[in-house]
C-alpha angles and dihedrals in degrees: 000000000000122000112260124203111187093198095052090042095057094036093056097050098029097124095042091042089055095051091047095048093042095059109013124107097236094060109020098038104024115027105028100048090049094049090051089050093064096050109111114248093217142049093020119128111130112050131185119199116200113208102002099178115188094349107257094135092035091060089052092049095049090048086058085058097243122151100251133197115178136173140182136182094238117077091195092058090046090057090056092045091050089055092057095047106028112186096341092094136037107237126185143161115258141141118239090214090064129068112277093230091163090063116077121229115268094004105123134064097201136025111196128183131176118209098327111106095076088068091064117086100201116040094182097079090039094055093042089055091046089051091052097054096037119092118236094258093042132115137215114217116187144151126216140168115288106245097216089050094052090045090056096040095050092043096231123172103222120040092193097060115101107223147135114274118203135206140165118235121202107210117175088348096306127109121234126187111231125186127189138169125260116216130163123245086245091059093049089054094045088054092049092053094043090056098046103262134120126201107253092177134011119187137188094182137181124237121256113296092242090067086079091071094039102045114003094177093055090040092056090046094052094044095051106032128041115243109166138020126223123204138184111193128193130194113255114243118242112230114237 
C-alpha cells in the first residue's frame, strides 16, 4: 500500500478542494447542513472546530457569532479559511492525533468536526483530549464515514476487521490517493463509553430536498444507501 501523507494530500489540492466542497452536493447540501442540524441552540459560546479545512463550516459558525477556534493539518487550507473569516476566528495549524496543548482544559462549549475522524487511526487518545477541553455541559458534534458503506464500497471481505481503506479521488482532473480507517459502529460506541461520553443523537440523514433537481443520481444514492454518520455526544454525569 502506498504511503499516505494527509498534510501533503490536502496542501496539494487545497484550491480545487475548496471549490469542490463549497459548491458540491456532498459537502454543501448533504454533510454541512446535517452537521449544523445537530448543533445545540442554547448554551454554546466557545467553539472548537477540529479539521476546519477551507473554512466552509467555520464561516457559518462565526456568522452565528460564536467564539471560534479552528485548526487543520494543512497550512494551505487554513490560508483559504482565513480569507473567509478574517479575524472573526482564531485559526492555527495542528494535528488532531497529537495533544492540543494550545487549548485550555474545560474551555469550550462545543467541539464540531466534519468528516475528519475516519482519518485518525486511534480514537482513544483523541476522545481523551476532547473530553479534557470540553466543559461539563458541552457537546461534540461530528460526521464520519458510515462503516457499512465503506465496507461495501471498498469490497472488503470482513466487516469486523479494523484496517486501512484506500481510494483514489479525482479533483479538478487530478488523481489523489486517500486512506482512512475502517472501524465498526460497535467499536465507536465502546470508545465513547470508555472516555465518558454518551450518544445524545445519532443520525443517518438525507441530503437537502433540492438535490433531487440538481443531481438525481446522487439524491437517489443518498436516500437509499447510508454514506455518512452524524453524532452528538455529551459527557456522562458522574454520580455524587
